[in-house]
N, CA, C, O and the ligand as a Tripos MOL2 file, in Angstrom:
@<TRIPOS>MOLECULE
protein
  269   267    68     0     0
PROTEIN
NO_CHARGES

@<TRIPOS>ATOM
      1 N         110.5800   88.2280  105.6300 N.3       1 MET1
      2 CA        109.7000   87.4000  106.4840 C.3       1 MET1
      3 C         108.4290   88.1090  106.7000 C.2       1 MET1
      4 O         108.3630   89.3210  106.9080 O.2       1 MET1
      5 N         107.4250   87.3110  106.6420 N.am      2 SER2
      6 CA        106.0730   88.0590  106.6240 C.3       2 SER2
      7 C         105.5950   87.8580  108.1480 C.2       2 SER2
      8 O         105.9620   86.9570  108.9030 O.2       2 SER2
      9 N         104.6910   88.9040  108.4310 N.am      3 LYS3
     10 CA        104.0360   88.8000  109.8730 C.3       3 LYS3
     11 C         102.4950   89.2010  109.5980 C.2       3 LYS3
     12 O         102.0770   90.0170  108.7760 O.2       3 LYS3
     13 N         101.8600   88.5100  110.3910 N.am      4 THR4
     14 CA        100.3390   88.7710  110.3610 C.3       4 THR4
     15 C          99.7920   89.3570  111.6220 C.2       4 THR4
     16 O         100.0850   88.9760  112.7560 O.2       4 THR4
     17 N          98.9080   90.3890  111.2890 N.am      5 TYR5
     18 CA         98.4770   91.2850  112.5800 C.3       5 TYR5
     19 C          96.9820   91.2850  112.4640 C.2       5 TYR5
     20 O          96.3570   91.1010  111.4200 O.2       5 TYR5
     21 N          96.4960   91.5040  113.6100 N.am      6 LYS6
     22 CA         95.0150   91.6290  113.7060 C.3       6 LYS6
     23 C          94.6280   93.1210  113.6140 C.2       6 LYS6
     24 O          95.1850   93.9580  114.3240 O.2       6 LYS6
     25 N          93.7080   93.4210  112.7680 N.am      7 VAL7
     26 CA         93.5010   94.8350  112.5820 C.3       7 VAL7
     27 C          91.8740   94.9480  112.4980 C.2       7 VAL7
     28 O          91.2290   94.3130  111.6630 O.2       7 VAL7
     29 N          91.2720   95.8440  113.4750 N.am      8 GLU8
     30 CA         89.7880   95.9190  113.3980 C.3       8 GLU8
     31 C          89.2940   97.2370  112.8710 C.2       8 GLU8
     32 O          89.9030   98.2920  113.0470 O.2       8 GLU8
     33 N          88.0720   97.1170  112.1670 N.am      9 GLY9
     34 CA         87.3500   98.2980  111.6860 C.3       9 GLY9
     35 C          87.3030   98.1540  110.2240 C.2       9 GLY9
     36 O          86.6590   99.0090  109.6150 O.2       9 GLY9
     37 N          87.9480   97.0990  109.4740 N.am     10 MET10
     38 CA         87.9510   97.0300  108.0020 C.3      10 MET10
     39 C          86.6160   96.2840  107.7310 C.2      10 MET10
     40 O          86.3560   95.2430  108.3340 O.2      10 MET10
     41 N          85.8050   96.8090  106.8520 N.am     11 SER11
     42 CA         84.5720   96.2160  106.5180 C.3      11 SER11
     43 C          84.4300   96.0270  104.9400 C.2      11 SER11
     44 O          83.5230   95.2930  104.5470 O.2      11 SER11
     45 N          85.2110   96.6000  104.0740 N.am     12 CYS12
     46 CA         84.9670   96.4070  102.7140 C.3      12 CYS12
     47 C          86.3400   96.5650  101.8160 C.2      12 CYS12
     48 O          87.4370   96.8060  102.3200 O.2      12 CYS12
     49 N          86.1290   96.4080  100.5470 N.am     13 GLY13
     50 CA         87.3910   96.5540   99.8530 C.3      13 GLY13
     51 C          87.9930   97.7820   99.9360 C.2      13 GLY13
     52 O          89.2080   97.8380   99.7430 O.2      13 GLY13
     53 N          87.2820   98.9280  100.2260 N.am     14 GLY14
     54 CA         87.9200  100.3190  100.1980 C.3      14 GLY14
     55 C          88.7010  100.1640  101.6210 C.2      14 GLY14
     56 O          89.8410  100.6210  101.7100 O.2      14 GLY14
     57 N          88.1740   99.6100  102.5780 N.am     15 CYS15
     58 CA         88.9380   99.6850  103.7820 C.3      15 CYS15
     59 C          90.3020   98.8970  103.5480 C.2      15 CYS15
     60 O          91.3620   99.4120  103.9040 O.2      15 CYS15
     61 N          90.2690   97.7620  103.0020 N.am     16 SER16
     62 CA         91.4180   96.9050  102.6880 C.3      16 SER16
     63 C          92.4510   97.8450  101.9480 C.2      16 SER16
     64 O          93.6090   98.0150  102.3280 O.2      16 SER16
     65 N          91.9090   98.3940  100.9080 N.am     17 SER17
     66 CA         93.0760   99.1090  100.1020 C.3      17 SER17
     67 C          93.4620  100.3320  100.8400 C.2      17 SER17
     68 O          94.5630  100.8240  100.5890 O.2      17 SER17
     69 N          92.6900  100.8830  101.7220 N.am     18 SER18
     70 CA         93.3750  102.1620  102.5480 C.3      18 SER18
     71 C          94.5410  101.5570  103.3220 C.2      18 SER18
     72 O          95.6740  102.0370  103.3210 O.2      18 SER18
     73 N          94.1580  100.4350  103.9990 N.am     19 VAL19
     74 CA         95.2390   99.9120  104.9390 C.3      19 VAL19
     75 C          96.3400   99.5100  104.2410 C.2      19 VAL19
     76 O          97.4580   99.7200  104.7120 O.2      19 VAL19
     77 N          96.1700   98.8650  102.9960 N.am     20 GLU20
     78 CA         97.1900   98.4450  102.2090 C.3      20 GLU20
     79 C          98.2760   99.7330  101.5970 C.2      20 GLU20
     80 O          99.5060   99.7760  101.5870 O.2      20 GLU20
     81 N          97.3650  100.6070  101.1660 N.am     21 GLN21
     82 CA         98.1650  101.9700  100.8450 C.3      21 GLN21
     83 C          99.1000  102.6390  101.8060 C.2      21 GLN21
     84 O         100.2240  103.1000  101.6120 O.2      21 GLN21
     85 N          98.2820  102.5730  103.0110 N.am     22 ALA22
     86 CA         98.9330  103.3330  104.2280 C.3      22 ALA22
     87 C         100.2670  102.6280  104.5540 C.2      22 ALA22
     88 O         101.2930  103.2830  104.7400 O.2      22 ALA22
     89 N         100.2310  101.1380  104.6280 N.am     23 ILE23
     90 CA        101.3870  100.5020  104.9190 C.3      23 ILE23
     91 C         102.3910  100.5780  103.9080 C.2      23 ILE23
     92 O         103.5780  100.5510  104.2340 O.2      23 ILE23
     93 N         102.0140  100.6760  102.6270 N.am     24 LYS24
     94 CA        102.9160  100.6520  101.6210 C.3      24 LYS24
     95 C         103.6660  102.0130  101.4330 C.2      24 LYS24
     96 O         104.7980  102.0700  100.9520 O.2      24 LYS24
     97 N         102.8850  103.2130  101.8880 N.am     25 SER25
     98 CA        103.3950  104.3490  101.8680 C.3      25 SER25
     99 C         104.4260  104.6420  103.0260 C.2      25 SER25
    100 O         105.3890  105.3850  102.8340 O.2      25 SER25
    101 N         104.1930  104.0490  104.1920 N.am     26 ALA26
    102 CA        105.0890  103.9530  105.4090 C.3      26 ALA26
    103 C         106.3380  103.0830  105.0990 C.2      26 ALA26
    104 O         107.4570  103.3570  105.5330 O.2      26 ALA26
    105 N         106.0910  102.1440  104.4080 N.am     27 ALA27
    106 CA        107.2240  101.2290  104.1700 C.3      27 ALA27
    107 C         107.3130  100.6910  102.7500 C.2      27 ALA27
    108 O         106.9120   99.5790  102.4050 O.2      27 ALA27
    109 N         107.9420  101.6980  101.8790 N.am     28 PRO28
    110 CA        107.8860  101.3540  100.3510 C.3      28 PRO28
    111 C         108.5280  100.0000  100.1360 C.2      28 PRO28
    112 O         109.4300   99.6220  100.8840 O.2      28 PRO28
    113 N         108.0830   99.2580   99.1290 N.am     29 GLY29
    114 CA        108.5300   97.9980   98.9200 C.3      29 GLY29
    115 C         107.9690   96.8880   99.8930 C.2      29 GLY29
    116 O         108.4310   95.7500   99.8090 O.2      29 GLY29
    117 N         107.0720   97.1620  100.7310 N.am     30 ALA30
    118 CA        106.5350   96.1590  101.6180 C.3      30 ALA30
    119 C         105.4810   95.3410  100.7500 C.2      30 ALA30
    120 O         104.9530   95.8180   99.7450 O.2      30 ALA30
    121 N         105.2340   94.1040  101.2190 N.am     31 GLY31
    122 CA        104.0890   93.4380  100.5170 C.3      31 GLY31
    123 C         102.9610   93.2800  101.5760 C.2      31 GLY31
    124 O         103.1850   92.9070  102.7270 O.2      31 GLY31
    125 N         101.9230   93.5460  101.1690 N.am     32 VAL32
    126 CA        100.6980   93.6010  101.8920 C.3      32 VAL32
    127 C          99.6510   92.7870  101.4960 C.2      32 VAL32
    128 O          99.2960   92.7750  100.3180 O.2      32 VAL32
    129 N          98.9880   91.9440  102.5370 N.am     33 GLN33
    130 CA         97.7800   91.2170  101.9570 C.3      33 GLN33
    131 C          96.8100   91.1120  103.0370 C.2      33 GLN33
    132 O          97.0640   90.5630  104.1090 O.2      33 GLN33
    133 N          95.4750   91.7540  102.6790 N.am     34 VAL34
    134 CA         94.5760   91.8220  103.5830 C.3      34 VAL34
    135 C          93.4650   90.6010  103.5100 C.2      34 VAL34
    136 O          92.9880   90.1700  102.4600 O.2      34 VAL34
    137 N          93.2030   90.2090  104.6170 N.am     35 GLU35
    138 CA         91.9810   89.1340  104.6650 C.3      35 GLU35
    139 C          90.8920   89.8100  105.3630 C.2      35 GLU35
    140 O          90.9220   89.9210  106.5880 O.2      35 GLU35
    141 N          89.9030   90.2820  104.6370 N.am     36 LEU36
    142 CA         88.9670   91.0160  105.3330 C.3      36 LEU36
    143 C          88.0740   90.3350  106.3420 C.2      36 LEU36
    144 O          87.6340   90.9630  107.3050 O.2      36 LEU36
    145 N          87.7700   88.9280  106.1170 N.am     37 ASP37
    146 CA         86.9160   88.2030  107.0260 C.3      37 ASP37
    147 C          87.3540   88.0080  108.3340 C.2      37 ASP37
    148 O          86.6220   88.1590  109.3130 O.2      37 ASP37
    149 N          88.5820   87.6610  108.3830 N.am     38 GLY38
    150 CA         89.3480   87.5730  109.6500 C.3      38 GLY38
    151 C          89.8090   88.7750  110.2850 C.2      38 GLY38
    152 O          90.0810   88.8240  111.4850 O.2      38 GLY38
    153 N          89.9060   89.8110  109.4400 N.am     39 GLY39
    154 CA         90.5640   91.1030  109.9760 C.3      39 GLY39
    155 C          92.0540   90.9460  110.2170 C.2      39 GLY39
    156 O          92.6360   91.4360  111.1840 O.2      39 GLY39
    157 N          92.6430   90.2020  109.2290 N.am     40 LEU40
    158 CA         93.9590   90.0320  109.2600 C.3      40 LEU40
    159 C          94.7630   90.7770  108.1660 C.2      40 LEU40
    160 O          94.2330   90.9130  107.0630 O.2      40 LEU40
    161 N          95.9820   91.2600  108.3840 N.am     41 VAL41
    162 CA         96.7740   91.9640  107.5460 C.3      41 VAL41
    163 C          98.3190   91.2280  107.5410 C.2      41 VAL41
    164 O          98.9770   91.0810  108.5710 O.2      41 VAL41
    165 N          98.6640   90.8960  106.4990 N.am     42 THR42
    166 CA         99.9510   90.0380  106.4380 C.3      42 THR42
    167 C         100.9410   91.0810  105.7090 C.2      42 THR42
    168 O         100.6670   91.6020  104.6280 O.2      42 THR42
    169 N         101.9900   91.2940  106.3520 N.am     43 VAL43
    170 CA        102.9180   92.2570  105.7780 C.3      43 VAL43
    171 C         104.1600   91.4750  105.6920 C.2      43 VAL43
    172 O         104.6000   90.7360  106.5730 O.2      43 VAL43
    173 N         104.7500   91.7470  104.3860 N.am     44 ASP44
    174 CA        106.0940   91.1800  104.1460 C.3      44 ASP44
    175 C         107.3090   92.2500  104.0830 C.2      44 ASP44
    176 O         107.0380   93.3280  103.5550 O.2      44 ASP44
    177 N         108.3950   92.0870  104.4880 N.am     45 GLY45
    178 CA        109.5160   93.0130  104.5140 C.3      45 GLY45
    179 C         109.4310   94.1950  105.4020 C.2      45 GLY45
    180 O         110.0560   95.1910  105.0390 O.2      45 GLY45
    181 N         108.7470   94.2480  106.5240 N.am     46 VAL46
    182 CA        108.7220   95.3720  107.4230 C.3      46 VAL46
    183 C         109.0950   94.5500  108.7510 C.2      46 VAL46
    184 O         108.3500   93.7020  109.2420 O.2      46 VAL46
    185 N         110.2760   94.8930  109.2380 N.am     47 ASP47
    186 CA        110.6570   94.3100  110.6010 C.3      47 ASP47
    187 C         110.0620   94.9260  111.8440 C.2      47 ASP47
    188 O         109.7850   94.2430  112.8300 O.2      47 ASP47
    189 N         109.8650   96.2590  111.7790 N.am     48 ASP48
    190 CA        109.2750   96.9260  112.7860 C.3      48 ASP48
    191 C         107.8360   97.1060  113.1120 C.2      48 ASP48
    192 O         107.2070   98.0010  112.5480 O.2      48 ASP48
    193 N         107.2200   96.2610  114.0490 N.am     49 ASP49
    194 CA        105.7480   96.3190  114.2670 C.3      49 ASP49
    195 C         105.1570   97.6990  114.3800 C.2      49 ASP49
    196 O         104.0220   97.9740  113.9880 O.2      49 ASP49
    197 N         106.0020   98.5600  114.9450 N.am     50 ALA50
    198 CA        105.4100   99.8630  115.1200 C.3      50 ALA50
    199 C         105.1640  100.7830  113.9330 C.2      50 ALA50
    200 O         104.3640  101.7180  113.9680 O.2      50 ALA50
    201 N         105.8730  100.4680  112.9250 N.am     51 VAL51
    202 CA        105.7840  101.1700  111.6700 C.3      51 VAL51
    203 C         104.2440  100.6910  111.0980 C.2      51 VAL51
    204 O         103.4310  101.5460  110.7460 O.2      51 VAL51
    205 N         103.9950   99.5190  111.0550 N.am     52 VAL52
    206 CA        102.7570   98.9240  110.7750 C.3      52 VAL52
    207 C         101.4760   99.5810  111.5490 C.2      52 VAL52
    208 O         100.4280  100.0360  111.0910 O.2      52 VAL52
    209 N         101.9530   99.4620  112.9060 N.am     53 ALA53
    210 CA        100.8380   99.8140  113.8850 C.3      53 ALA53
    211 C         100.4790  101.3110  113.4800 C.2      53 ALA53
    212 O          99.2910  101.6130  113.3610 O.2      53 ALA53
    213 N         101.5280  102.2980  113.2570 N.am     54 LYS54
    214 CA        101.1630  103.7040  113.0620 C.3      54 LYS54
    215 C         100.3860  103.9160  111.7680 C.2      54 LYS54
    216 O          99.4220  104.6780  111.6880 O.2      54 LYS54
    217 N         100.8840  103.1710  110.7360 N.am     55 ALA55
    218 CA        100.2210  103.3120  109.4090 C.3      55 ALA55
    219 C          98.7080  102.9170  109.4830 C.2      55 ALA55
    220 O          97.8100  103.5820  108.9650 O.2      55 ALA55
    221 N          98.5340  101.7780  110.1740 N.am     56 VAL56
    222 CA         96.9970  101.3180  110.3460 C.3      56 VAL56
    223 C          96.1640  102.2910  111.0790 C.2      56 VAL56
    224 O          95.0640  102.7120  110.7210 O.2      56 VAL56
    225 N          96.7790  102.5800  112.0820 N.am     57 GLU57
    226 CA         96.0300  103.8690  113.0660 C.3      57 GLU57
    227 C          95.8920  105.1340  112.4410 C.2      57 GLU57
    228 O          94.8730  105.7970  112.6330 O.2      57 GLU57
    229 N          96.8600  105.5590  111.6740 N.am     58 ASP58
    230 CA         96.6820  106.6710  110.8500 C.3      58 ASP58
    231 C          95.7090  106.5610  109.8010 C.2      58 ASP58
    232 O          95.0160  107.5480  109.5520 O.2      58 ASP58
    233 N          95.5680  105.5520  109.1830 N.am     59 ALA59
    234 CA         94.4850  105.3040  108.2230 C.3      59 ALA59
    235 C          93.1960  105.2070  108.9220 C.2      59 ALA59
    236 O          92.1840  105.2410  108.2210 O.2      59 ALA59
    237 N          93.0690  105.0850  110.2530 N.am     60 GLY60
    238 CA         91.7750  105.2170  110.8120 C.3      60 GLY60
    239 C          91.2230  103.9840  111.2950 C.2      60 GLY60
    240 O          90.0300  103.9600  111.5960 O.2      60 GLY60
    241 N          92.0620  102.7730  111.4300 N.am     61 PHE61
    242 CA         91.5990  101.5090  111.8060 C.3      61 PHE61
    243 C          92.4220  101.2530  112.9320 C.2      61 PHE61
    244 O          93.4730  101.8640  113.1310 O.2      61 PHE61
    245 N          91.9110  100.2410  113.7790 N.am     62 THR62
    246 CA         92.4420   99.7880  115.1450 C.3      62 THR62
    247 C          93.4140   98.7660  114.9390 C.2      62 THR62
    248 O          93.0370   97.6790  114.5010 O.2      62 THR62
    249 N          94.7160   98.9890  115.2210 N.am     63 PHE63
    250 CA         95.7750   97.8870  115.3700 C.3      63 PHE63
    251 C          95.6770   97.1770  116.5250 C.2      63 PHE63
    252 O          95.8980   97.7470  117.5930 O.2      63 PHE63
    253 N          95.3450   95.8830  116.4830 N.am     64 VAL64
    254 CA         95.2850   95.0270  117.6800 C.3      64 VAL64
    255 C          96.5650   94.5150  118.2040 C.2      64 VAL64
    256 O          96.8990   94.5960  119.3870 O.2      64 VAL64
    257 N          97.3660   93.9060  117.1200 N.am     65 GLY65
    258 CA         98.7060   93.3170  117.4300 C.3      65 GLY65
    259 C          98.9160   92.1460  116.5810 C.2      65 GLY65
    260 O          98.1510   91.7930  115.6830 O.2      65 GLY65
    261 N          99.9630   91.5870  116.9110 N.am     66 PRO66
    262 CA        100.3100   90.2520  116.1910 C.3      66 PRO66
    263 C          99.1530   89.1620  116.2140 C.2      66 PRO66
    264 O          98.5640   88.9020  117.2630 O.2      66 PRO66
    265 N          98.8670   88.5640  115.0610 N.am     67 ALA67
    266 CA         97.7660   87.6950  115.0640 C.3      67 ALA67
    267 C          98.4840   86.1830  115.4010 C.2      67 ALA67
    268 O          97.7860   85.1720  115.4790 O.2      67 ALA67
    269 CU         85.3770  100.0060  103.7580 Cu       68 CU68
@<TRIPOS>BOND
     1     1     2 1
     2     2     3 1
     3     3     4 2
     4     3     5 am
     5     5     6 1
     6     6     7 1
     7     7     8 2
     8     7     9 am
     9     9    10 1
    10    10    11 1
    11    11    12 2
    12    11    13 am
    13    13    14 1
    14    14    15 1
    15    15    16 2
    16    15    17 am
    17    17    18 1
    18    18    19 1
    19    19    20 2
    20    19    21 am
    21    21    22 1
    22    22    23 1
    23    23    24 2
    24    23    25 am
    25    25    26 1
    26    26    27 1
    27    27    28 2
    28    27    29 am
    29    29    30 1
    30    30    31 1
    31    31    32 2
    32    31    33 am
    33    33    34 1
    34    34    35 1
    35    35    36 2
    36    35    37 am
    37    37    38 1
    38    38    39 1
    39    39    40 2
    40    39    41 am
    41    41    42 1
    42    42    43 1
    43    43    44 2
    44    43    45 am
    45    45    46 1
    46    46    47 1
    47    47    48 2
    48    47    49 am
    49    49    50 1
    50    50    51 1
    51    51    52 2
    52    51    53 am
    53    53    54 1
    54    54    55 1
    55    55    56 2
    56    55    57 am
    57    57    58 1
    58    58    59 1
    59    59    60 2
    60    59    61 am
    61    61    62 1
    62    62    63 1
    63    63    64 2
    64    63    65 am
    65    65    66 1
    66    66    67 1
    67    67    68 2
    68    67    69 am
    69    69    70 1
    70    70    71 1
    71    71    72 2
    72    71    73 am
    73    73    74 1
    74    74    75 1
    75    75    76 2
    76    75    77 am
    77    77    78 1
    78    78    79 1
    79    79    80 2
    80    79    81 am
    81    81    82 1
    82    82    83 1
    83    83    84 2
    84    83    85 am
    85    85    86 1
    86    86    87 1
    87    87    88 2
    88    87    89 am
    89    89    90 1
    90    90    91 1
    91    91    92 2
    92    91    93 am
    93    93    94 1
    94    94    95 1
    95    95    96 2
    96    95    97 am
    97    97    98 1
    98    98    99 1
    99    99   100 2
   100    99   101 am
   101   101   102 1
   102   102   103 1
   103   103   104 2
   104   103   105 am
   105   105   106 1
   106   106   107 1
   107   107   108 2
   108   107   109 am
   109   109   110 1
   110   110   111 1
   111   111   112 2
   112   111   113 am
   113   113   114 1
   114   114   115 1
   115   115   116 2
   116   115   117 am
   117   117   118 1
   118   118   119 1
   119   119   120 2
   120   119   121 am
   121   121   122 1
   122   122   123 1
   123   123   124 2
   124   123   125 am
   125   125   126 1
   126   126   127 1
   127   127   128 2
   128   127   129 am
   129   129   130 1
   130   130   131 1
   131   131   132 2
   132   131   133 am
   133   133   134 1
   134   134   135 1
   135   135   136 2
   136   135   137 am
   137   137   138 1
   138   138   139 1
   139   139   140 2
   140   139   141 am
   141   141   142 1
   142   142   143 1
   143   143   144 2
   144   143   145 am
   145   145   146 1
   146   146   147 1
   147   147   148 2
   148   147   149 am
   149   149   150 1
   150   150   151 1
   151   151   152 2
   152   151   153 am
   153   153   154 1
   154   154   155 1
   155   155   156 2
   156   155   157 am
   157   157   158 1
   158   158   159 1
   159   159   160 2
   160   159   161 am
   161   161   162 1
   162   162   163 1
   163   163   164 2
   164   163   165 am
   165   165   166 1
   166   166   167 1
   167   167   168 2
   168   167   169 am
   169   169   170 1
   170   170   171 1
   171   171   172 2
   172   171   173 am
   173   173   174 1
   174   174   175 1
   175   175   176 2
   176   175   177 am
   177   177   178 1
   178   178   179 1
   179   179   180 2
   180   179   181 am
   181   181   182 1
   182   182   183 1
   183   183   184 2
   184   183   185 am
   185   185   186 1
   186   186   187 1
   187   187   188 2
   188   187   189 am
   189   189   190 1
   190   190   191 1
   191   191   192 2
   192   191   193 am
   193   193   194 1
   194   194   195 1
   195   195   196 2
   196   195   197 am
   197   197   198 1
   198   198   199 1
   199   199   200 2
   200   199   201 am
   201   201   202 1
   202   202   203 1
   203   203   204 2
   204   203   205 am
   205   205   206 1
   206   206   207 1
   207   207   208 2
   208   207   209 am
   209   209   210 1
   210   210   211 1
   211   211   212 2
   212   211   213 am
   213   213   214 1
   214   214   215 1
   215   215   216 2
   216   215   217 am
   217   217   218 1
   218   218   219 1
   219   219   220 2
   220   219   221 am
   221   221   222 1
   222   222   223 1
   223   223   224 2
   224   223   225 am
   225   225   226 1
   226   226   227 1
   227   227   228 2
   228   227   229 am
   229   229   230 1
   230   230   231 1
   231   231   232 2
   232   231   233 am
   233   233   234 1
   234   234   235 1
   235   235   236 2
   236   235   237 am
   237   237   238 1
   238   238   239 1
   239   239   240 2
   240   239   241 am
   241   241   242 1
   242   242   243 1
   243   243   244 2
   244   243   245 am
   245   245   246 1
   246   246   247 1
   247   247   248 2
   248   247   249 am
   249   249   250 1
   250   250   251 1
   251   251   252 2
   252   251   253 am
   253   253   254 1
   254   254   255 1
   255   255   256 2
   256   255   257 am
   257   257   258 1
   258   258   259 1
   259   259   260 2
   260   259   261 am
   261   261   262 1
   262   262   263 1
   263   263   264 2
   264   263   265 am
   265   265   266 1
   266   266   267 1
   267   267   268 2
@<TRIPOS>SUBSTRUCTURE
     1 MET1         2 RESIDUE 1 A MET
     2 SER2         6 RESIDUE 1 A SER
     3 LYS3        10 RESIDUE 1 A LYS
     4 THR4        14 RESIDUE 1 A THR
     5 TYR5        18 RESIDUE 1 A TYR
     6 LYS6        22 RESIDUE 1 A LYS
     7 VAL7        26 RESIDUE 1 A VAL
     8 GLU8        30 RESIDUE 1 A GLU
     9 GLY9        34 RESIDUE 1 A GLY
    10 MET10       38 RESIDUE 1 A MET
    11 SER11       42 RESIDUE 1 A SER
    12 CYS12       46 RESIDUE 1 A CYS
    13 GLY13       50 RESIDUE 1 A GLY
    14 GLY14       54 RESIDUE 1 A GLY
    15 CYS15       58 RESIDUE 1 A CYS
    16 SER16       62 RESIDUE 1 A SER
    17 SER17       66 RESIDUE 1 A SER
    18 SER18       70 RESIDUE 1 A SER
    19 VAL19       74 RESIDUE 1 A VAL
    20 GLU20       78 RESIDUE 1 A GLU
    21 GLN21       82 RESIDUE 1 A GLN
    22 ALA22       86 RESIDUE 1 A ALA
    23 ILE23       90 RESIDUE 1 A ILE
    24 LYS24       94 RESIDUE 1 A LYS
    25 SER25       98 RESIDUE 1 A SER
    26 ALA26      102 RESIDUE 1 A ALA
    27 ALA27      106 RESIDUE 1 A ALA
    28 PRO28      110 RESIDUE 1 A PRO
    29 GLY29      114 RESIDUE 1 A GLY
    30 ALA30      118 RESIDUE 1 A ALA
    31 GLY31      122 RESIDUE 1 A GLY
    32 VAL32      126 RESIDUE 1 A VAL
    33 GLN33      130 RESIDUE 1 A GLN
    34 VAL34      134 RESIDUE 1 A VAL
    35 GLU35      138 RESIDUE 1 A GLU
    36 LEU36      142 RESIDUE 1 A LEU
    37 ASP37      146 RESIDUE 1 A ASP
    38 GLY38      150 RESIDUE 1 A GLY
    39 GLY39      154 RESIDUE 1 A GLY
    40 LEU40      158 RESIDUE 1 A LEU
    41 VAL41      162 RESIDUE 1 A VAL
    42 THR42      166 RESIDUE 1 A THR
    43 VAL43      170 RESIDUE 1 A VAL
    44 ASP44      174 RESIDUE 1 A ASP
    45 GLY45      178 RESIDUE 1 A GLY
    46 VAL46      182 RESIDUE 1 A VAL
    47 ASP47      186 RESIDUE 1 A ASP
    48 ASP48      190 RESIDUE 1 A ASP
    49 ASP49      194 RESIDUE 1 A ASP
    50 ALA50      198 RESIDUE 1 A ALA
    51 VAL51      202 RESIDUE 1 A VAL
    52 VAL52      206 RESIDUE 1 A VAL
    53 ALA53      210 RESIDUE 1 A ALA
    54 LYS54      214 RESIDUE 1 A LYS
    55 ALA55      218 RESIDUE 1 A ALA
    56 VAL56      222 RESIDUE 1 A VAL
    57 GLU57      226 RESIDUE 1 A GLU
    58 ASP58      230 RESIDUE 1 A ASP
    59 ALA59      234 RESIDUE 1 A ALA
    60 GLY60      238 RESIDUE 1 A GLY
    61 PHE61      242 RESIDUE 1 A PHE
    62 THR62      246 RESIDUE 1 A THR
    63 PHE63      250 RESIDUE 1 A PHE
    64 VAL64      254 RESIDUE 1 A VAL
    65 GLY65      258 RESIDUE 1 A GLY
    66 PRO66      262 RESIDUE 1 A PRO
    67 ALA67      266 RESIDUE 1 A ALA
    68 CU68       269 GROUP 0 **** ****
């Protein structure tokens, strides 16, 4: 099941790949899709929101919550 989260601070393709890599290394096998314009990150295959939150924050971005 996929979940979409609001993330602040992503401004370019480098940011979106940082977020993507961070989530994928915290949750191997996860699917991650970033929508820069809306500041949205859709994650597939991770049940625990906290795993996503920590990965996003550790990568230097602000995890707002479920979108
Ligand atoms: Cu950037």
